Steps between C-alpha positions, in 0.01 A plus 500: 500500500789736572632432157178612347514825684857551399415434137225763501748759623742415218454706177380307201770511228248420230276795596799731530634408152152541361484843648852592370408386156181708503693810612777439250253476217328812608835685520604371149172639371576841655842485338353421164247782532777738590700391197200551273424861633855604555499746206196685625660562853706785612857426633409555864197273492691235315780516769248473787320202330836325438612556855177371645495189276877443591418507869206277455703250296780500756251448784347202323844355428585520867182320597584224253847469645366490848249225407781308343700515823192411698430197279860388533503545873176309542636209294822495692313517839270220399789297352298450183663203339237358269408824334853644483506469125173692450588740772835571338319553167245740661785702670684517162187618315434765770857604480478538121184703536672732742784545259247601224354751753851634562554544131159671470592743773832571323309564180278752670810676644628514140169649398391207292158411617435281190786273580410510867156385409645207301722389791221554746267291283759216500518516876113482518506194274769333705290570825189360335694191395634451851143543633382225271789273596423545876130431427597179326739392767268553793248224423778248427663569842161456666437172324854377582449587864150334514655191342770488761235539775284220347807266483589572867136430605510169316830410658362579836182290446706211387737520803189508725350189331834311541509602872147396549568170325816434707312581825229247419764231447665549841433266803310629794710573813833649582690380193208615270506847678860557408431400129195733484719785641754464220 
């Protein structure tokens, strides 16, 4: 029961990745919009918009990096052995997405919102791919755990039947009591 309470307090990486992807896609759209209306803007307004988008992109990148560290820390703390391959892949995908975010922020600093939008879109696609990967892996992990529990339950039932059968074969009295205790 304590484990359930602890799990509820743990952030859901899938939900956080979904939110990051949604925000990155919205930010990429803003970058595209800025690239399309750049010619109609005065220099000061363009500068302000580029600075705001750069700050937003950097903040999103930092959140992605924090999530990557959090996922790695959670896997290290739980000693995740069985899913280390998928966990490593997920961390690499998230790392690749943060790199695309870093490049998008650099493009904004270089006053290239069109290229920033392209890199931001790639980051969004990588985050959506990671989201789908995590959605697919979750049911598999649950099925595997359920199968392990069912196997353990069958093994316990078999052991109880053997013990019951052995107990019925023992002689009454002191020698039988010792055999039943074993």
